[in-house]
C-alpha positions in Angstrom: 12.2 28.7 -5.4 15.2 30.4 -6.1 18.0 29.0 -8.4 21.4 29.4 -7.6 23.7 30.4 -10.8 26.3 27.2 -10.2 22.9 24.6 -10.3 21.0 26.0 -13.7 24.5 25.7 -15.2 24.9 22.5 -13.9 20.9 21.8 -14.9 21.9 23.3 -19.2 24.9 20.7 -19.0 23.2 17.7 -17.7 19.8 18.4 -20.2 21.6 19.6 -23.4 24.6 17.2 -22.9 21.8 14.0 -23.4 20.1 15.9 -26.2 23.7 16.9 -28.3 25.0 13.7 -27.2 22.1 11.9 -28.9 22.2 13.2 -31.7 26.0 13.1 -32.1 25.7 9.8 -32.2 22.7 9.3 -34.2 25.0 11.2 -36.9 28.2 8.7 -36.3 25.7 5.9 -36.5 24.1 6.6 -39.6 27.5 8.2 -41.2 25.9 11.5 -42.2 27.8 13.4 -44.4 25.5 15.9 -45.2 24.0 19.0 -43.6 23.4 16.4 -40.2 27.4 15.9 -39.8 27.5 20.5 -39.5 24.4 20.2 -37.2 26.1 17.5 -35.1 29.3 19.6 -34.9 26.6 22.9 -33.1 25.6 20.8 -30.8 29.5 19.3 -30.2 30.2 23.0 -29.6 27.0 23.7 -27.5 28.7 20.5 -26.0 31.6 22.2 -25.0 30.2 25.4 -24.3 28.4 24.1 -21.2 31.2 22.5 -20.1 33.7 25.6 -20.0 30.4 28.3 -18.2 30.4 25.2 -15.9 34.2 25.6 -15.2 33.9 28.7 -14.8 31.1 28.6 -12.4 33.2 26.8 -10.1 36.0 28.6 -10.0 37.9 26.6 -12.6 39.9 28.5 -15.5 38.8 31.5 -14.7 38.7 34.2 -17.7 40.1 31.7 -19.8 37.1 29.5 -19.7 35.0 32.2 -20.1 37.0 33.3 -23.6 36.6 29.4 -24.3 33.0 29.5 -23.9 32.3 32.7 -25.7 34.4 31.6 -28.6 32.6 28.2 -28.5 29.5 29.4 -28.6 29.7 31.8 -31.7 30.2 28.3 -33.8 26.9 27.2 -32.7 24.5 29.4 -34.6 27.8 29.2 -37.3 27.5 25.4 -37.9 23.3 25.3 -37.6 23.9 28.1 -40.7 26.7 26.5 -42.7 24.3 23.4 -42.4 21.2 24.8 -43.6 23.3 26.4 -46.7 24.6 22.1 -47.3 20.9 21.2 -47.3 20.5 23.9 -49.4 23.0 23.0 -51.7 25.2 26.2 -51.9 28.4 26.5 -50.8 29.9 26.8 -47.7 33.6 28.5 -47.7 33.6 32.3 -47.4 30.3 31.6 -44.7 32.8 29.5 -42.7 35.7 31.7 -42.6 33.0 34.2 -42.1 31.9 32.0 -38.4 35.7 31.3 -37.1 36.4 35.2 -37.6 33.2 35.6 -35.7 34.6 32.9 -32.6 38.6 34.5 -32.6 37.2 37.8 -32.1 34.7 37.0 -29.5 37.6 35.0 -27.8 40.4 37.6 -28.0 36.6 40.5 -26.8 36.5 37.9 -23.9 40.0 38.7 -22.8 41.5 42.0 -24.2 37.8 42.8 -21.6 38.3 40.6 -18.7 40.5 43.1 -16.5 37.7 46.0 -17.0 34.6 43.7 -17.0 35.3 40.7 -15.2 33.0 37.3 -16.4 31.3 39.8 -18.8 34.1 40.6 -20.8 33.6 40.1 -24.2 29.9 39.5 -24.0 28.6 42.7 -26.2 31.2 41.0 -29.0 30.0 37.5 -28.4 26.2 38.5 -28.2 26.4 40.9 -31.7 27.8 37.6 -33.2 25.4 35.8 -32.3 22.3 37.8 -33.3 23.8 37.8 -36.6 24.6 33.9 -37.5 21.1 33.2 -36.0 19.3 35.9 -38.5 21.5 34.9 -41.0 20.8 30.9 -40.2 17.6 31.3 -40.1 17.1 33.2 -43.5 19.3 30.1 -44.9 16.3 27.7 -43.4 13.9 29.4 -45.1 15.5 29.6 -48.5 14.5 26.4 -51.2 13.8 23.8 -50.6 14.7 23.8 -46.6 12.0 26.3 -46.7 9.5 24.4 -48.4 9.5 21.7 -45.6 7.4 22.6 -42.4 10.3 21.2 -40.0 12.5 23.9 -42.0 9.7 26.4 -40.7 10.2 25.1 -37.5 13.7 25.2 -37.2 14.0 29.3 -38.5 11.2 30.0 -35.8 13.8 28.5 -32.9 16.7 30.3 -34.7 14.7 33.7 -34.7 13.9 33.2 -31.1 17.0 32.7 -30.3 18.4 36.4 -32.0 15.9 38.1 -30.8 16.5 37.3 -27.2 20.1 37.6 -27.6 19.5 40.9 -29.2 17.4 42.4 -26.8 19.0 41.4 -24.0 22.6 43.0 -26.2 20.3 46.0 -26.2 19.4 46.0 -22.1 23.0 45.2 -21.4 24.4 48.4 -22.5 21.2 50.2 -21.8 20.9 49.7 -18.0 24.2 47.5 -17.6 24.1 43.7 -16.2 23.7 44.7 -12.8 20.4 46.6 -13.8 17.2 44.8 -11.9 15.4 44.2 -15.3 18.2 42.8 -16.9 20.0 40.2 -14.1 16.1 39.5 -13.5 14.9 38.9 -16.5 17.4 38.1 -19.2 20.6 36.9 -16.9 22.5 34.1 -17.0 20.4 32.3 -15.2 17.3 33.2 -17.9 19.7 32.3 -20.7 20.5 28.9 -19.4 16.8 28.3 -19.4 16.3 29.5 -22.7 19.3 27.3 -24.3 18.1 24.0 -22.6 14.5 24.9 -24.4 16.1 25.3 -27.9 18.5 22.8 -27.8 15.7 20.2 -26.7 13.6 21.6 -29.9 16.6 22.4 -32.3 17.7 18.7 -31.6 13.9 17.3 -32.4 14.2 19.6 -35.5 17.2 18.8 -37.4 16.6 15.3 -36.7 13.1 15.4 -38.5 15.2 17.4 -41.3 17.9 14.9 -41.6 15.3 12.4 -41.6 13.4 13.8 -44.6 16.6 14.3 -46.8 17.5 11.0 -46.4 14.1 10.0 -47.8 13.1 11.7 -49.5 17.1 11.6 -51.8 16.9 7.7 -50.8 20.7 8.0 -49.5 22.4 7.7 -46.3 25.7 9.4 -46.8 27.4 10.7 -49.6 30.8 10.3 -51.2 33.5 13.1 -51.7 32.6 12.8 -55.2 29.1 13.5 -54.6 27.3 10.7 -55.7 24.2 9.8 -53.6 24.3 5.9 -52.9 21.5 5.0 -55.7 23.9 6.2 -57.8 22.3 9.5 -58.9 24.8 12.6 -58.6 23.9 15.5 -56.7 23.5 18.9 -58.5 26.0 20.6 -57.9 28.1 17.3 -59.6 26.2 17.2 -62.2 26.4 20.8 -62.7 29.9 20.9 -63.0 30.4 17.3 -64.8 28.1 18.3 -67.4 29.9 21.5 -67.8 32.4 19.5 -68.8 31.3 17.2 -71.3 29.8 19.9 -73.2 32.5 22.5 -73.6 34.7 19.1 -74.6 31.8 18.0 -77.5 32.4 22.1 -78.7 35.5 21.3 -79.5 34.3 18.5 -81.5 31.5 20.1 -82.9 29.9 16.9 -81.8 25.6 17.0 -80.4 24.5 17.1 -76.7 21.5 16.7 -75.4 20.5 17.7 -72.0 17.2 15.9 -70.4 14.9 17.4 -67.5 12.7 15.1 -66.0 10.2 16.2 -64.1 7.7 15.0 -61.4 5.0 16.9 -60.3 2.3 16.2 -57.6 4.6 14.7 -55.2 4.0 17.2 -52.6 0.1 16.5 -53.0 0.8 12.9 -53.1 2.7 13.0 -49.7 0.2 15.1 -48.0 -2.5 12.3 -49.5 -1.2 9.5 -49.5 1.8 9.5 -46.9 5.6 9.6 -47.3 5.8 6.1 -48.4 4.0 6.5 -51.3 6.1 10.0 -52.1 9.5 7.7 -51.8 8.3 4.9 -53.7 7.7 7.5 -56.3 10.6 9.0 -55.8 12.9 6.1 -56.3 11.0 4.7 -59.1 11.9 7.5 -61.1 15.5 7.5 -59.9 15.8 4.0 -60.7 14.1 4.6 -64.2 15.8 7.2 -65.5 19.4 5.9 -64.4 17.9 2.2 -66.3 17.0 4.0 -69.2 19.4 6.6 -70.4 22.4 5.6 -72.2 25.2 3.8 -70.3 27.5 7.0 -71.3 25.1 9.1 -70.6 25.6 10.9 -66.2 23.0 11.0 -64.1 22.2 14.0 -61.6 19.4 15.9 -59.0 18.5 19.4 -60.6 16.3 19.7 -57.5 14.1 18.1 -55.1 11.3 17.2 -57.7 14.0 17.6 -61.3 16.3 15.0 -62.5 18.6 15.8 -65.3 21.1 13.7 -68.0 23.6 15.1 -70.1 24.6 12.7 -73.0 25.9 13.2 -76.6 23.1 13.2 -79.3 24.4 13.4 -82.9 20.6 15.3 -84.2 18.0 16.7 -83.1 16.0 14.0 -83.7 18.3 11.3 -81.0 18.0 13.9 -78.9 14.2 14.1 -78.5 14.2 10.1 -78.8 16.7 9.7 -75.8 14.0 12.5 -74.2 11.0 9.6 -75.2 12.7 6.7 -74.4 13.3 8.1 -70.9 9.7 8.9 -70.5 8.3 6.1 -71.3 10.7 4.3 -68.6 9.5 6.5 -66.2 5.7 5.4 -67.1 6.9 1.3 -66.6 8.4 1.9 -63.6 6.1 4.2 -62.2 3.4 1.1 -63.3 4.8 -1.4 -61.3 5.5 0.6 -58.2 4.1 -0.5 -55.0 2.1 2.4 -54.7 -0.1 2.2 -57.6 -0.2 6.1 -58.0 0.8 8.4 -61.5 2.2 11.6 -60.7 2.7 14.2 -63.6 6.1 13.7 -65.2 6.9 16.2 -67.8 10.4 16.0 -69.5 12.3 18.4 -71.7 15.1 18.2 -74.3 17.5 20.9 -74.9 19.8 20.2 -77.8 23.2 22.3 -78.5 22.2 22.2 -82.2 19.7 24.7 -81.5 20.5 26.2 -78.0 24.2 26.4 -78.6 26.8 25.1 -76.0 26.0 27.5 -72.9 25.7 24.5 -70.4 23.6 27.3 -68.4 20.7 27.9 -71.7 21.0 24.3 -71.9 20.2 23.7 -68.7 17.6 26.4 -68.1 15.7 25.5 -71.3 15.4 21.5 -70.6 13.8 23.4 -67.2 11.4 25.5 -69.5 10.0 22.9 -71.7 10.0 19.9 -68.8 8.0 22.6 -67.3 5.9 22.9 -70.5 5.6 19.7 -71.0 4.0 18.5 -67.1 1.3 21.6 -67.6 0.0 20.3 -71.3 -2.3 17.6 -71.6 -1.4 14.9 -73.8 2.5 16.0 -73.8 5.4 13.9 -72.8 8.2 15.0 -74.2 9.2 18.7 -75.6 12.0 20.0 -77.0 13.6 23.4 -76.6 13.7 25.7 -79.2 15.9 29.3 -78.7 12.6 31.4 -79.0 10.9 29.6 -76.3 13.7 29.4 -74.1 13.6 30.8 -70.2 
C-alpha cells in the first residue's frame, strides 16, 4: 500500500489530536498547575502543528502555514523540557526565553528561505532546534527526582529517540538533499509523520503516569501560586526562601533558630514490596505528623522526595533538640496509627544557629547531614549538627 503525504498527515492529525486532547482535558479537570500544565502546552503545540501542516498539504496558507508549523513544532520539545525542569523543581525563566528564541528563529528561517527551498525553507534551522531541545529535555528527565522514577527513564528514551531521528534526518538532508532516495524513502515527511504518531502516544502515556506519581507522592492535586501543597506543606523552593527570611530577621535580634530535617528511609523498598498505596500512606502520615507536632509558628516544607524540613525559633540548643525529639515522637505515633502497619527508618537532624551561625545554606546542610546519620545509626532518633560534623 502506498501512502500519500496528505493521507499520512491527516492520519497523524487524528491520532495526535485524540492523544493530545485527552491529556489536555485531563489537565483541566485535575486543575494541574505543576509540570502537567507545561506538558499539556507541549501537546497543544503538537496538535496545532499537525493542523498547520495539514493546511499546507491541502494548499491553504502556503509558506506561512509551514513557518507556523515549524515554530509550533519547536515548542513541543521546548515545553517538554520546561515541564521536566518544573518537575525537578528547577527555575524555568531563562529556559523559557531560549525556547521562545528557537521558535522565532524557526519561523523567520522558514519565511526567509521559502523562495529558494520552497516547503523545506527553514527546515535545517527547525531540525537543529529540535535536536537541541529534545536532548535538553532528555537530560533533564534523567535528573533527580524525575530520574529516580522508572517512567522518567521511559520519557528520556522517547525524547532521545526523537533527537536521534531528527539528527540523522538533518545530516542526510545536508549531505544528500531532500530529493535523495535514502532521505525521501526512510526519512521523508511520511516517515516523520509516522514517528510523530508513535512518539505522541507513548509520550502521552508516560507523562500521565509521571503526573499521577507526583500527585500521589506529594498528595496534592494542584498548587497555589504561593507554592503550598493542598496538605499545607510548602514546596522546597518556597521553604528555602521563607526560612532564609526568618533566619535573616532572627540574626538582627540575635534570636536562635532551629532547622529540623526529617528523613524517611526505605520508602522505595516499601513501594516495591508492598505497593504504592502503602508508600503513600507512610508518606502522608509523616507529612501530617510534622505539621501537627511542629510549633504553630514554625514553617514546614519539603526538602526532597523523602525529606521534610521545619524552621522554628529556639532560644537555646536544648530547645532545638527538644523540638526535634517532639517531631520524631509525633512521627512514630502517626506511623503507629497508619493503616499500612509499616515502620520505615526515620532520622531527625537538627541544626541550631548558636552552633552553625545564621547562614541558611549551612544550617540546612547541617540538618540534612545530621538526619542522614540519625537514620543510619541504630538506636539514634535525633542528632544535633555541630560545626565539626557539618557537611
